[in-house]
N, C-alpha and C positions, 0 to 999 in steps of 0.2 A: 929926436935927440940924436946927435952924432955918436957913432959907435965909440969914439975915443972918450966921450963924456960919460959913458956907462960905468958905473961903479956900484958897489954894494948899497951905498946910501941912495944913489939914483934909482936903483931897482926898488928899494923900499918906498921912495917918494912916488914912483909910478904906481906901485901897488896901493898906496894910500889914496891916490886919486881915483883909481878904479873902484875901490871900496866905497869912497864917498859918492861916486856916481851910480854904481850898480849894486852895492851891497856885497856882502861876503861871497855869495854865489858867483859873482862876476870875477872873482880873483882866481885866475888860472895862470900858469906859466906862459901859455900861448898868448893870452890877452896882454900880459906884461910885455912879452917880447914884441908883439905887434905894436903896442904903444911906444916901445923904445926904438922900433924900426930895425930890429935884429931878428935872427932866427932863434927859435927857442933854445937850442943847444948853447948859444952864446951866453945865456943866463947862468949856466952852470959854472962859469968862471967866478960868479959873484955870490950865488946861493946854491946849496946842495940839492934842494928840492922844494916843493911847495910847502911842506911842513916847516922847514927852516924859515922860509919867507914869512909864513904866518906868525912864527915866533918873533922874528925881527919886527914885524909890523906891530905885534902886541907890545913889545918893549917900547917902541916909539910912542904908541898911544898911552901906555902907562906913564911914561916920562912926561908927556904933555899934560896929563891929568895931575901928576905930582907937581909940576911947575905951577899950574893954576891953583890947586888946592893949598899948596904951601904958601903961596902969595896971599891967599884969602885968610889963612889961619894966623899968619905972622903977626905978632904983637897982641894976639887975643888969648884968652884962657877960659877954661870952664865952658859954661853954656854958650857964651859968645863965640868961642873957638869952634865948638861943635856945630853951632848954627851956620857959621861961615863955611865950614867944611861941607856940610850937607847941601847948602845952597850952591856952592861952587861945583860940587860933583853933579848935581842935577843940571846945572847950567851947561856943563860940558856935554852930558848925554843928550840934552835937547838940541844943542848946536851941531853935534856930530853923532846922530843916532846910528848910522850905518857903521861908522868907525868903531863906536863903542860895542856894537853887537858883534863885530868881527874880532874883537879882542879876546884872546884865550883867557878863560876865567879860572883854570886849574893851575896849581903850582907846577913848575917845571924848572929844571936846572938853568936853562937859557933865560928864564924870566926872573930868576931869584933876586937879582939886584934891583930891578925895577919894582917888583912886588914888595920887597923889603922897604923900598923908599916910600911907597904909598902907605904901607902899614905903619911905618915910622911917623908919618904925618898924622894919622889918626891917633896913634899913641901919644904924640905930643899934644894933640888937642884935648886928650883925656887927662893929662898930667895933673891938672888942678883939682881933679876929683880925689886924689890921694889913694888911688887903687893899687892893690898889689899887682905884680906882673901878670899873674893868672887872671885876676879880675879884669884887668885892662884888655887882655886878649879876648875874653868872653864879650866884653863891651864892644870891642872892635868888630867882632863877627856880627853882633847885633846891628851896629850902625851900618856896616857894609850891606847887610841883607836889606835893611830898610831903604837905604839910598838906592841900591841897585834895583830892588823890586819896584819901588815907586817910579823911578826914572824910566825903567824899561817899559812898564805898563803905560806910562804917559806917552813916551815916544812912539809906542805902537798903537796909540789911539784907544787904549783900554779903559779910559774913563769917559763914559758916554752920558752920565747924568749931568744936568745943567749947573750944578753947584760949581763954584770957582775952584779950579784945581790948585791955584796958588794958596788959597786958604786951607785946603786939605794938606798941602805940604807943610805949611806953617804949623798946623796941628800935629803932624807927624814929628816935626822938630821939637815942638813943645813936649810931646809925650816922651820922646827920647831923652831930652835934657833933664826933664823932671825925674824920669826913671833912673837915669844915671846918678842923679843926686841922691836918690833913695838907696840905690844899690851900693853907693860908696859909704853909707853911714854904718 
């Protein structure tokens, strides 16, 4: 990459490529600089430090996930929306396991907008259940835990038994949607 083409967005794109290839441990400022063809100090014009780069990378990943999940949920409601959301989330994790594992999972000020966007999509999927705001937040946490846990275990090869993993995920979705219906009564 030519030095003139280096920008904040280009640095994030390079970091994303490194994570896809090597996982989160491969993400260092020196590796990004080497890939960009610049000295490490040149990166400080675009990012303050590795922590900021990880935050920017996480925002990018969350926005990619939000784009995919919102497209899957659009025009659906209730159990159909939750099913589409959960399938879309899992699909993203399985296509980009290293990217997903590099994403910061804890709330932070730099991540707030992207996190709110993802939460908003889950809340929209739950709207048809007629839950109060508090109930919807609890349900959102449960859905996130289910999607995250299953997808990470699957991506890491954590399901070694011979039964079909897709069938297990369908069961998880059925349990979640029926449970949400019961909780909303």
